N, C-alpha and C positions, 0 to 999 in steps of 0.2 A: 624901373620907374623912379624918378628922382623925388627928393623930399617935397619940393613945391608941387609936383604933379600929384603926389600921394595926398598932400593936404587938400588940394583942389578936389580930388576924387572923393575924399571923405566929406567935404562940404557939399559936393554935388554928385551924389552916388549915381544918379541917372546917367551922367556923362560917361561913367565907367561902364555901366550896363549897356548903353547904346553902342559903344565903340569897341569893347572887348567882350565878346560873347562866346560861350562854349556851346557847341551844337553837335548833334549826332552826325549830320551830313553837312558838308561844306561845299563851296564852289557850285552853288545851285540856287534856283528859285525854289523856296521852301513851300510856298502856297500862293494861291491867287484864284482867278476865275476858272471854273470847270465846266465840262459839257455834261450831258444827261447821264453819262456813265461815270462821272466823277473824275475824269482825267483833265489834265492841263489843257486849257483852251483860251489863250489870251492874245493870239495873233491871228490876223486875217488879211486878205488882199485889200490893198487900197486902190488908188487911181494910177493907172499905168504901172511904172516900175517902182511900186511903193508897197510896203507892208505897214499896217497900222495896228495899234493895240485894240483889244476887244474885251469889253466888260470890266476894264480896270477903273475903279472908282475909289472914293474915300473909304467906303465900307468894305470893298473887296479889292484890296491893294496887293501888289506883288511884293512879297517879302524875300529879300535876297541875302545870301550869306557868302561872303568872300573869304577864301582861305588866306590867312595872314601870319603863318608861321607858328611860333610858340610864345608863351608867356608864363614864367614861373613854373616851368616843367610841364605845362599843359598846352593843348592846342589853343591857338588864339585865332578868332575869326572877327571879321568886320561885318556888321549887319546894317542894312538900310532898307528902304522900301520905296516904291513908286506908286502913287495913287492918282495920277493924272494921265490923260491920254498922251500917246507919243507915237512917233512914226519912224520908219527907216526909209529914207528917200534916195532917189537917184541910184537905184540898184543897177548892177551890170545886166545887160540883156543877153539872152540866149545862153544862160548858165544853168546847168543841172543842179548845182549846189552852191547857194549863197548863204553864208553863215552869219547870223544876226547876234549882236551882243549889246549888253549894257555896260557902261564903263564909268567908274567914279574917279574924279580928279581931285578930290578933297573938298569940293563944294557943290559940284553938279553931277547928276547922273544922266549921262548922255547916251545916245544910240550910235551904233556903228555897224559896219558890215565888212565881210572879207570873203574872197573866193578861195582863201587858204583854210583848210580844215584845221581847227585847233589841235595841238599835239599834247597828249598826256603820257608822260613816261618818266622813268627815273633819271635818265641822262638827257641833257639838252640836245636838240637836233644838231647834227654835225655840220650840215650845209644849209642853213635856213635861208629862205627868201625874205626880202624886206617886207615887214609887216607880219611875219610869222608869230603866232602866239604859242607859248609853251607853259604848261603847268606841271610842277613836280609832284608825282603821285605819292611820294613819301611825306608830304605835308611840310617840307622843310621851310617853305616860304610862300609868298603869294606868287601869282603868275608873272611872266615876263614877256616882253615883246622885242623882237629883233628889229632895230631901226636902220639896219644896213651896215653897221659897224660894231655895234655892241648890244647886249641884252639890257633892257631897261625895265624895272619893276612896274607893274600896272595892276590896278584893281579892275578885272574884267570877268564877266560871266556870259557865256554863250547861252542864249535863251531859246533859240529856234533856228530854222533854216527855211529856205524857199527855193523854188525853181522859176526861171523866167524864160519867156519866149515871145517873139513878135511884139515887143514893147509892152508886155504885160506880165504880171505875176501869175503863174499857172498852178502853183501848189505851195502851201504853207504848212509848216509843222511847228507846234509849240512843244518844246522839250519837256519831258516828264518831270514832275515835281519830286524833289528830294532824291533824284537819281534812281528812281524805282518805277516800274510799270508792270501791270498784269493784264493779260488779254485772254478772253475766252473765245476760241475760234469756232466753236460749234462742233457739229457732228463730223467725225473723221471718216475716212474711207481707205480701202486698200490701195497700195501702189500709187500714192498721191504725193504731191508737194504742197506743203502749207507754209504760208508766209506770215511771219510774226514781226510786226512793226512796233518796236518798243519806244522809239523816240527819245532815247537817253542821250544821243548826240556825242558818242565817243567813237573815234575812228580806229581804235585798236581792240580787236575782238578778244584779246587775252585779258582785257580789263573789264569785261562784262561777264557776270555769272548768270547762267540760265537754269531755271527750274522748269521741268516739264511734267505735266500730269495728264492722266486720262481719267475721266469721270464716267462711271458706268451708267448707261441708259436703261439697263434692265439687269436682272440678276445674272452674274457671270461667274461661273465656277466658285460658287459660295459667297461671292461679293454681292451684297444687296444693291439694288438700284440707288444711284446717288453716291456710291463709294468713290473715293478719290485714290488713285494708285500713282505712285511716283514712277515715272518712266525711266529715270536715270538708272542704268545698269540692268534694266529689265531684259531677260533673255527673249530672243525672237525665234519663231519657228523657221524663219529663213535668215540664218545668222548674218549679221553685217548689213542688213537691209534698212534698218532704222537708223537715221543719222542726221545731224545738222550739217548743212553744206556751207557753213560760213555766212558772212554777211555781205549783201550785195551793195549796200551803202552803209554809212555809219549807223544807221538806225534799223536795218532789216536783217533778220535771220530767216533761213529756210529749213524746214524739217521734212524729211522724206520718210514715208511709212513703207513697211514691207507688206507681204500678203496677209500676215497675221502675226500676233505675238503671244507669248505664253504668260498666263496668270497662274498663280499658285495659291491653293487653299490647303493649308496643312502640308501633306506630303504629295499632293496630287497637282501636276502641272497640266494645263489644258490650253490648247491653241484657241485664241479668241480673235474674231473678226473685228477689224478696226471700226466698222460701222456701229458696233455696240458701245462706242465711247464718244464722249466729247473731249476735245483737246483744250488744255489750259496751259499757258506759258507765263512765266514771270521772269523779269530781267532786273538786275541790280548792278550798279557800278561797283567795281572791286576796289575803289579808293574813296 
């Protein structure tokens, strides 16, 4: 920061606070409207091939944090907000995944969409399509967009996605706030497949960390009703039968249960039926 910029920041400290902010999670919508379960809920179907904002007002605004490299040895982020209604118009038809973003050009926060999933990785995509967005997961800089011949820096946050069919939007997802989501899937059962939709919006499964828990519905092998057991590394009575089968879209994991699994109280291991437990999953971005 030059001398003149430093003098201006000292005279107008709010300018520095507004534009150079340090946060725990970056490249995300930090907060905004929520549903009855407290999850992000700020997008909905509009008219035809359109997605519109939902519940965004002066009192419940979207707070956005854009990754912007480093400053004086620390992470540097650019923060701004949106408190008025907005829309994503003229979306492509018959697409299973249309990715919706907000972009800052220095003066205006505009909407945009792409049929290309954003890329999050250490290295830039080697053969990008025109319009491809890439964000470096080591936080070295802000995101970039391939314009057909070169990568250009851009302030952009992907905030959700939708599916379209027959001239209408048929499904809309608001991405989770702060890159984190938790879901209670309810009572489990043996030999079943459970789908966990976390809505983090990252298309690389290696960049999503998953925590899986089973909560007892009754006393199980010394564990009182309501106890929470971490499923990671838990031995099964039918080895190899409990597993994640990867993600079907950028937002969905599947978990397969076995016939039963082992719980341990002290030195005693006991086979437990899955129906004795509720499943709980939490997902977090690994960057």
